[in-house]
N, C-alpha and C positions, 0 to 999 in steps of 0.2 A: 585161327586164334585172332581175336580182335585186341589190338594193342593201342592204348592211348599214347599220345606223344610223350607223356611224362614217364612212361614205363609201366603204368598200371595195366594188368592183364584183365580186361573187362569180364571175360567169362569166369574169372575167379572172384569177382566182386559180388557181395551179397545182394546189393541193390539191383545189379544187372540180372542176376540169377532169378530173383523174385519177379522182376518185370517180365522176363522172358516166359515165365510160367503163369503170369497174370495172377499172382498170389497176393491178394491184398493183406492177408494176415501176416505174411512174411515181410511185406513192405513195412507194415506198422512196427514189426519187431526190429527191423533194421533201423528205422527212424529212432526208436527208443534206445537201441544199443549205441548208435553213432552220437546221439545227443549226450549220452552218458560218457562215452569214450572221448569225444572231442570238445565237450563243454559248450556246444552250440545247440540250440533247440531246433530240431528238424521235425517236420510233420511228415505223415505218410505221403502227401502230395509232393514233397521235396525229393522223394526217393526214386520215383519211377524213372528208369533210364534204359535207353537202347544202346548206350555206349558213346564214348567221347568222339568217335570217328563217324558215327552214323550221320548221313547226310540229312535225314529228317527223322521224325519220331520224337519220342519222349527223352528229355534230357534232365537229369537230376539237378538239384539246386547247385551242388558243388561243381557240376559240369558247366552250367550256365555262367557261374561266377568266376570260373578258373581263367586266369590270364594266360595260361600256357596254350589252351586250345586255339584262341584266335591267332596267337603268335605262330603256332605251327601251321595254321591254314594260310597265313601270309607268306611263309617261307617255302622252300623247296624240299626241306628235310621231312621224311616220313615220321621220324621220332626225334626227340631232343638229342638222342645219342649221335645223330648225324649232323647236328648243328655246330657251326663254328664257334658259337658263344657258350658251348657246354662247359661247365654247368653254370647257368645264370642264377641270379638271386631268386627269381620266381620259382625256378625248379628246385633250388635248395630248400626253400620254405615248404614246398609240397613233400619233398623227400624226408624232411624232419618228421612229418606226420605219417608218412607211408614209406618206411625204409625198403620194403620189398620192391617198390617201383625203381628205386635207385639201383638196387642189385640187378634188376632186369636190364637197365640201360648200361650199367658197367659191363655186364656180360656181353652185350651187343658191341660195345666199343672195343672189347678185347678180341672180338672176331670169332 
C-alpha cells in the first residue's frame, strides 16, 4: 500500500488509479469531478499521478502544490502520524477536504 504522509491511501485515489492504467478518459472524468467537488478548475494534465511518495514520475497538481509533501521529506517521519507536530495547521486544512486521510492517521497513532 502506498500511503501519502497526510494519510491518503494512494491506491484508493481516482487520479492514481487512472494514471496506473494510463486511462486518459478516466483522468478527464476525475478532473471534472474534482473541479466540481473542490471548486478549483483542474485539467486532465493536472491529474496524472504516480503517488505522493514516488521518487520520480508524474505528480498531480495537488501533489506538487501540497506543503505537506516537502515537509515530510525534510523530516524523519514516514507519515504525519509520526510527527511531533501532529496535527499541524497544514495537515488540518488537508483533512478538512479529505476526512478519510485523517482517519487513517488517527488509526496509525492509536497503534
